[in-house]
Wavefront OBJ file of the C-alpha trace (Angstrom):
o trace
v -145.323 -52.118 129.589
v -143.056 -51.030 126.559
v -142.431 -47.194 125.775
v -144.491 -45.926 122.942
v -142.431 -45.259 119.587
v -141.399 -41.270 118.956
v -144.343 -39.158 118.227
v -143.233 -38.807 114.429
v -143.000 -42.556 114.125
v -146.135 -43.156 116.040
v -147.923 -41.036 113.787
v -147.035 -42.869 110.759
v -148.788 -46.092 112.158
v -152.007 -46.991 110.807
v -154.829 -45.378 112.874
v -155.912 -49.138 113.592
v -152.610 -49.972 115.230
v -152.130 -47.023 117.400
v -155.972 -47.773 118.558
v -154.864 -51.366 119.481
v -151.872 -50.277 121.045
v -154.142 -48.199 123.585
v -156.809 -50.670 123.986
v -153.988 -53.212 124.773
v -152.729 -50.963 127.282
v -155.893 -50.632 128.840
v -156.411 -54.460 128.926
v -153.359 -54.802 131.134
v -154.926 -52.764 133.724
v -157.279 -54.106 136.706
v -160.666 -53.527 135.904
v -160.938 -51.577 139.478
v -158.188 -48.953 138.021
v -159.580 -48.892 134.547
v -162.840 -47.803 135.945
v -161.379 -45.373 137.900
v -159.890 -43.585 134.736
v -162.864 -43.949 132.250
v -166.534 -43.395 132.951
v -167.157 -44.960 129.596
v -164.817 -47.088 127.439
v -166.225 -48.968 124.530
v -163.433 -50.772 122.202
v -165.898 -51.732 119.624
v -166.970 -48.159 119.261
v -163.416 -47.073 119.472
v -162.200 -49.515 116.589
v -165.201 -48.129 114.480
v -164.210 -44.447 114.981
v -160.880 -45.607 113.875
v -162.236 -47.384 110.694
v -164.212 -44.188 110.031
v -161.197 -41.906 110.365
v -159.199 -43.995 107.796
v -161.715 -43.945 105.294
v -162.266 -40.189 105.907
v -158.403 -39.587 105.218
v -158.645 -41.785 102.177
v -161.455 -39.409 100.689
v -159.861 -36.446 101.986
v -156.536 -37.478 100.130
v -158.396 -37.662 96.944
v -160.178 -34.337 97.450
v -157.229 -32.511 99.033
v -159.297 -31.870 102.044
v -156.930 -31.744 105.160
v -157.461 -33.755 108.588
v -154.660 -32.036 110.682
v -155.579 -34.844 113.463
v -156.267 -37.816 111.681
v -155.891 -40.649 113.660
v -154.941 -38.961 116.996
v -156.748 -40.913 120.039
v -158.284 -38.277 121.973
v -160.057 -39.017 125.388
v -163.235 -37.008 126.324
v -163.455 -35.202 129.921
v -167.189 -36.469 131.140
v -168.122 -32.850 131.062
v -167.999 -32.593 127.183
v -171.386 -33.540 125.584
v -171.158 -36.693 122.731
v -174.010 -37.399 120.747
v -175.951 -40.435 122.641
v -174.150 -40.231 126.107
v -174.981 -39.031 128.977
v -172.893 -36.022 130.531
v -172.074 -36.899 134.237
v -169.565 -34.322 134.951
v -168.318 -36.661 137.536
v -171.311 -36.724 139.209
v -173.886 -39.825 139.810
v -176.905 -37.055 140.318
v -176.531 -36.141 136.360
v -176.556 -39.759 135.045
v -180.253 -39.900 135.128
v -180.566 -37.174 132.685
v -181.136 -37.477 128.845
v -178.295 -38.224 126.679
v -176.759 -35.297 124.673
v -178.442 -34.502 121.305
v -175.185 -33.673 119.760
v -171.726 -33.388 120.370
v -169.887 -30.220 122.164
v -168.322 -27.690 119.577
v -164.762 -28.865 120.574
v -165.640 -32.603 120.297
v -167.272 -32.047 116.711
v -164.328 -29.787 115.952
v -161.978 -32.943 116.935
v -163.726 -35.662 115.059
v -164.191 -33.336 112.185
v -160.323 -32.968 112.176
v -159.857 -36.764 112.114
v -159.335 -37.574 115.612
v -160.818 -40.638 117.290
v -162.712 -39.936 120.683
v -160.880 -42.793 123.196
v -163.422 -43.025 125.724
v -164.770 -40.618 128.280
v -162.856 -40.050 131.319
v -163.417 -39.314 135.080
v -162.699 -35.871 136.677
v -163.536 -34.211 140.151
v -167.311 -34.074 140.617
v -168.476 -30.643 138.513
v -164.713 -30.089 138.043
v -164.528 -28.356 141.276
v -161.283 -29.382 143.081
v -157.618 -29.348 141.932
v -156.520 -32.827 143.543
v -158.722 -35.062 141.613
v -160.613 -37.088 144.426
v -163.838 -38.624 143.187
v -166.114 -40.824 145.737
v -168.412 -42.239 142.923
v -165.843 -43.619 140.542
v -163.203 -43.959 142.750
v -160.140 -41.981 142.754
v -157.467 -43.158 139.716
v -154.249 -42.222 141.641
v -151.186 -40.636 139.703
v -149.661 -42.439 136.731
v -146.395 -42.221 138.343
v -147.275 -43.405 141.727
v -150.683 -44.743 142.323
v -150.632 -43.619 146.062
v -150.463 -40.066 144.888
v -153.170 -37.966 143.627
v -153.646 -37.590 140.017
v -154.714 -33.589 140.163
v -158.058 -32.444 139.360
v -160.155 -31.886 137.622
v -159.029 -33.699 134.616
v -157.710 -36.475 136.542
v -158.665 -39.453 134.497
v -157.784 -37.799 131.080
v -154.514 -37.044 132.675
v -153.642 -40.471 134.030
v -154.644 -42.056 130.613
v -152.254 -39.924 128.764
v -149.409 -40.780 131.571
v -150.199 -44.387 131.045
v -150.164 -44.409 127.255
v -153.734 -45.394 126.847
v -154.528 -42.504 124.605
v -152.219 -39.946 123.147
v -154.454 -36.520 124.163
v -157.003 -35.721 126.810
v -159.386 -32.919 125.969
v -159.860 -31.030 129.256
v -160.956 -28.231 130.708
v -159.384 -25.503 133.198
v -161.329 -23.115 135.439
v -158.435 -22.541 138.122
v -155.997 -25.166 136.781
v -157.617 -28.118 135.816
v -155.484 -28.847 132.649
v -152.290 -27.695 134.266
v -152.431 -29.424 137.596
v -152.893 -33.020 136.438
v -150.585 -32.630 133.455
v -147.706 -31.397 135.875
v -148.550 -34.145 138.387
v -148.450 -36.781 135.377
v -145.378 -35.526 133.737
v -147.323 -34.008 130.908
v -147.625 -30.957 129.042
v -150.635 -28.903 129.041
v -152.324 -25.888 127.672
v -154.954 -23.472 129.060
v -155.656 -20.753 126.423
v -157.115 -17.449 126.726
v -160.815 -17.637 128.329
v -162.438 -16.634 124.911
v -160.089 -18.773 122.868
v -162.083 -21.817 122.646
v -166.073 -22.193 122.203
v -167.853 -23.490 125.414
v -170.981 -24.895 123.972
v -171.798 -28.460 125.014
v -169.588 -27.971 128.089
v -170.948 -28.450 131.591
v -169.992 -25.247 133.384
v -168.298 -24.613 136.563
v -167.808 -20.742 136.730
v -168.594 -19.064 132.893
v -166.157 -16.296 133.214
v -163.489 -18.676 134.331
v -163.890 -21.595 132.347
v -161.461 -22.482 129.336
v -160.896 -25.494 127.307
v -157.713 -27.312 126.599
v -155.257 -30.271 125.832
v -152.995 -32.334 127.551
v -150.359 -34.368 125.839
v -146.765 -35.693 125.911
v -145.515 -32.639 124.317
v -146.375 -29.295 123.467
v -146.362 -29.891 119.613
v -149.363 -32.095 120.088
v -150.933 -29.423 122.590
v -150.303 -26.792 119.489
v -152.065 -28.902 116.927
v -155.047 -29.875 119.010
v -155.257 -26.182 119.887
v -155.391 -24.990 116.514
v -158.294 -27.222 115.762
v -160.248 -26.432 118.979
v -159.758 -22.765 118.649
v -159.979 -22.602 114.644
v -156.785 -20.734 114.384
v -153.604 -21.158 112.778
v -150.144 -20.459 114.419
v -146.616 -21.776 114.318
v -144.598 -23.656 116.707
v -140.766 -23.841 116.010
v -138.828 -25.519 119.376
v -135.538 -25.497 117.545
v -135.572 -21.615 117.343
v -134.093 -21.474 120.958
v -134.635 -18.826 123.612
v -131.641 -16.403 123.086
v -132.467 -12.946 123.237
v -135.963 -13.692 125.077
v -136.814 -11.473 127.742
v -138.653 -13.951 130.482
v -140.116 -12.642 133.433
v -139.968 -14.317 136.887
v -142.938 -14.189 139.054
v -142.456 -14.093 142.584
v -144.641 -13.375 145.812
v -147.054 -15.828 146.182
v -146.234 -18.144 143.318
v -142.904 -18.825 145.275
v -144.035 -19.525 148.521
v -143.571 -22.585 150.243
v -141.624 -24.555 147.453
v -140.505 -28.084 148.577
v -136.945 -29.122 147.734
v -137.900 -30.916 144.829
v -139.525 -28.235 142.969
v -137.329 -25.554 144.108
v -134.306 -27.553 142.796
v -135.998 -28.176 139.571
v -137.088 -24.820 138.988
v -133.352 -23.608 139.838
v -132.062 -25.851 137.258
v -134.500 -25.089 134.648
v -133.617 -21.392 135.111
v -130.160 -22.360 134.689
v -130.275 -24.073 131.257
v -132.556 -21.196 130.322
v -129.961 -18.399 131.338
v -126.843 -20.601 129.634
v -128.941 -20.657 126.585
v -129.175 -17.115 126.039
v -132.348 -16.042 127.600
v -132.624 -12.869 129.832
v -134.295 -13.620 133.232
v -135.539 -10.708 134.797
v -137.666 -10.551 138.008
v -141.340 -9.307 137.291
v -143.447 -8.052 139.972
v -146.928 -8.852 140.259
v -148.511 -7.762 143.574
v -152.220 -7.814 142.438
v -151.927 -11.715 142.207
v -151.960 -11.427 145.792
v -155.707 -11.354 146.190
v -156.132 -14.089 143.456
v -156.898 -16.920 145.873
v -159.812 -14.813 147.715
v -161.329 -13.388 144.623
v -161.361 -16.742 142.983
v -163.126 -18.602 145.804
v -165.945 -15.868 146.024
v -166.414 -15.743 141.966
v -166.091 -19.349 141.262
v -168.508 -20.141 144.301
v -171.129 -17.525 143.244
v -171.088 -18.843 139.564
v -171.061 -22.546 140.414
v -173.735 -21.934 142.929
v -176.162 -20.556 140.019
v -175.379 -23.691 138.117
v -176.381 -25.768 140.635
v -179.353 -23.973 142.438
v -181.752 -26.516 141.384
v -179.869 -29.536 142.387
v -178.309 -28.595 145.797
v -180.823 -30.340 148.033
v -180.291 -33.429 146.163
v -176.368 -33.201 146.255
v -176.580 -33.525 150.123
v -177.542 -36.897 149.522
v -175.864 -37.906 146.399
v -172.636 -35.381 145.856
v -169.327 -35.430 147.028
v -169.559 -33.650 150.435
v -165.998 -31.640 149.460
v -167.537 -30.185 146.385
v -170.984 -29.402 148.298
v -169.405 -27.365 150.853
v -167.269 -25.261 148.200
v -170.845 -24.897 146.710
v -172.109 -23.676 149.914
v -169.555 -20.804 150.109
v -171.980 -18.712 148.176
v -174.337 -18.880 151.168
v -172.363 -16.686 153.206
v -170.860 -14.464 150.638
v -172.438 -10.611 151.051
v -173.069 -8.532 147.697
v -170.229 -6.242 148.883
v -167.912 -9.176 148.778
v -169.011 -10.140 145.280
v -168.945 -6.814 143.717
v -165.311 -6.311 145.180
v -163.944 -9.572 144.071
v -165.515 -8.885 140.445
v -163.834 -5.437 140.743
v -160.278 -6.714 141.763
v -160.149 -9.181 139.132
v -160.925 -6.617 136.599
v -158.379 -4.505 137.749
v -155.947 -7.687 138.046
v -157.013 -8.314 134.179
v -155.788 -4.789 133.139
v -152.550 -5.124 135.339
v -151.786 -8.498 133.998
v -152.069 -7.345 130.344
v -149.425 -4.295 131.181
v -147.106 -6.410 132.730
v -146.984 -9.311 130.344
v -146.711 -6.583 127.499
v -142.937 -6.187 129.300
v -141.961 -9.874 128.841
v -141.640 -12.398 125.985
v -143.332 -14.751 128.653
v -143.390 -14.986 132.573
v -142.301 -18.040 134.318
v -143.191 -20.019 137.863
v -143.535 -23.361 138.929
v -146.641 -24.610 138.135
v -147.281 -26.235 141.293
v -145.359 -25.697 144.565
v -145.311 -29.359 145.484
v -144.990 -32.636 144.329
v -148.356 -34.984 144.208
v -149.235 -35.167 147.385
v -150.064 -38.576 148.737
v -154.215 -39.730 148.626
v -153.869 -40.261 152.320
v -152.658 -36.829 153.332
v -155.184 -35.130 150.983
v -157.793 -36.711 152.815
v -156.959 -35.697 156.126
v -156.167 -32.339 154.882
v -158.293 -31.498 151.673
v -158.819 -27.809 152.074
v -155.313 -26.662 152.485
v -153.909 -29.139 149.868
v -156.660 -28.345 147.306
v -155.790 -24.518 147.729
v -152.065 -25.481 147.412
v -152.621 -27.200 144.236
v -154.800 -24.760 142.769
v -152.712 -21.752 143.960
v -150.391 -21.136 141.119
v -152.562 -21.950 137.937
v -155.477 -20.074 139.326
v -153.686 -16.905 139.607
v -153.434 -16.885 135.800
v -157.151 -17.737 135.242
v -157.574 -14.902 137.861
v -155.712 -12.407 135.491
v -157.343 -13.674 132.338
v -154.123 -14.945 130.974
v -153.039 -17.764 128.836
v -150.684 -20.471 130.253
v -148.809 -23.921 129.236
v -147.148 -26.165 131.565
v -144.010 -28.353 130.552
v -142.217 -30.918 132.537
v -139.267 -29.886 134.462
v -138.100 -32.972 136.626
v -134.974 -34.901 136.185
v -135.606 -38.139 134.206
v -136.931 -40.749 136.460
v -138.116 -38.154 139.223
v -141.532 -37.598 140.002
v -143.021 -34.887 137.948
v -142.739 -31.526 138.459
v -143.978 -28.677 136.207
v -142.621 -25.239 134.606
v -145.800 -22.693 134.029
v -145.165 -20.451 130.720
v -147.688 -17.669 130.763
v -148.377 -14.776 128.773
v -151.027 -12.205 127.893
v -154.928 -12.730 127.020
v -154.811 -13.519 122.988
v -151.363 -14.356 122.868
v -151.965 -17.943 122.764
v -149.706 -18.684 119.649
v -146.673 -16.889 121.168
v -147.314 -18.702 124.576
v -147.285 -22.337 122.757
v -144.237 -21.276 120.764
v -142.076 -20.104 123.685
v -143.360 -23.160 125.726
v -141.941 -25.574 122.888
v -138.681 -23.747 122.937
v -138.525 -23.929 126.740
v -139.425 -27.789 126.915
v -136.738 -28.606 124.568
v -134.226 -27.267 127.171
v -136.020 -28.045 130.668
v -137.994 -31.034 129.875
v -136.749 -34.921 130.415
v -137.486 -37.532 127.594
v -140.935 -38.502 127.576
v -141.634 -41.793 129.366
v -144.632 -44.031 129.917
v -145.679 -44.741 133.437
v -145.967 -48.344 134.224
v -149.386 -49.223 135.018
l 1 2 3 4 5 6 7 8 9 10 11 12 13 14 15 16 17 18 19 20 21 22 23 24 25 26 27 28 29 30 31 32 33 34 35 36 37 38 39 40 41 42 43 44 45 46 47 48 49 50 51 52 53 54 55 56 57 58 59 60 61 62 63 64 65 66 67 68 69 70 71 72 73 74 75 76 77 78 79 80 81 82 83 84 85 86 87 88 89 90 91 92 93 94 95 96 97 98 99 100 101 102 103 104 105 106 107 108 109 110 111 112 113 114 115 116 117 118 119 120 121 122 123 124 125 126 127 128 129 130 131 132 133 134 135 136 137 138 139 140 141 142 143 144 145 146 147 148 149 150 151 152 153 154 155 156 157 158 159 160 161 162 163 164 165 166 167 168 169 170 171 172 173 174 175 176 177 178 179 180 181 182 183 184 185 186 187 188 189 190 191 192 193 194 195 196 197 198 199 200 201 202 203 204 205 206 207 208 209 210 211 212 213 214 215 216 217 218 219 220 221 222 223 224 225 226 227 228 229 230 231 232 233 234 235 236 237 238 239 240 241 242 243 244 245 246 247 248 249 250 251 252 253 254 255 256 257 258 259 260 261 262 263 264 265 266 267 268 269 270 271 272 273 274 275 276 277 278 279 280 281 282 283 284 285 286 287 288 289 290 291 292 293 294 295 296 297 298 299 300 301 302 303 304 305 306 307 308 309 310 311 312 313 314 315 316 317 318 319 320 321 322 323 324 325 326 327 328 329 330 331 332 333 334 335 336 337 338 339 340 341 342 343 344 345 346 347 348 349 350 351 352 353 354 355 356 357 358 359 360 361 362 363 364 365 366 367 368 369 370 371 372 373 374 375 376 377 378 379 380 381 382 383 384 385 386 387 388 389 390 391 392 393 394 395 396 397 398 399 400 401 402 403 404 405 406 407 408 409 410 411 412 413 414 415 416 417 418 419 420 421 422 423 424 425 426 427 428 429 430 431 432 433 434 435 436 437 438 439 440 441 442 443 444 445 446 447 448
């Protein structure tokens, strides 16, 4: 497949032409692979939405109304309500439910801003996995190597952007479900502060962790989408550079077990930042050592309440790996649950204090390259926990975080995670864009 044009040139194309480019790429995929990326893809509906976007843009031009996302094609993860669609959340158990009466708040905001909804994408069942396996639709594989995992839970969305089918994917992030698939597919992704974007109309996993964010080929696009999702304004100035910035290097568990490719890419990225004038300073965060234990308890506790009425049915129809994680809550004591919530509260306060001393905090987004699908099938629990480890630490601390690619051109993707305090979303996006300019390779569309 030929590479898409640069972003500025692409956005000058008429909406219908950009939509047709995406649909043409979809048509070149096998029906099997396309069905593993999208739970629903209706070209007629997409073309109609594109025509409506152009009509609205013409009217807006006459009235002076701004459509900041005019014509941007955005796939919708299967856990967001769209009027007239059944929200399946990656599960067959929900498909017998009634279609949504209206759009989720985030979907409505995107459409009002001129975006074109480009299909509904596959995901880990109920968003409860970081690797992206789905036994119901089939696992879509990585956009760079179909034999490897896509990352989860926003798996189909990330692969669709990686293959150039849509320009953005709307995702959710409870423990890394935006950043993991973004990093594994060579994309930028942004997890905002947990309260920054309304969750109305999004099927929940764990209400105190869930957040909503975009995946795209560059941070600037993520920022434009976040502005609409959050209803806030901010600036991203990637050309401003990093000279004089104080960047904290998160150590401890976030650097354990890095494979050779990730370690080399991380060192190369840090070297480029140092040569550009950033001050790289160790940042000790011992409170993150309890993140995995606490997240396991809190997310299982909250998720089991969401699915209390369908647990029996899921024994027959559900993904057994997801059911096993839901059943973790059955063996927890009240004391363990109370302790997990207490430790999380302490970690949130400690993160706020730590982050105040730096412009941003850095770590590899993931400790390894995308594992092979075969290996994950044989060793799911360990590799799923490994994929979640670094991203979910930021959810535990209630921070915001972006991921940007840091691999060499043509290599399998690795990600650099840029994190900041809760509420510092625009600061995080701005610095991520500046850092990406120094460490990210030229963007490339993966071959289908």
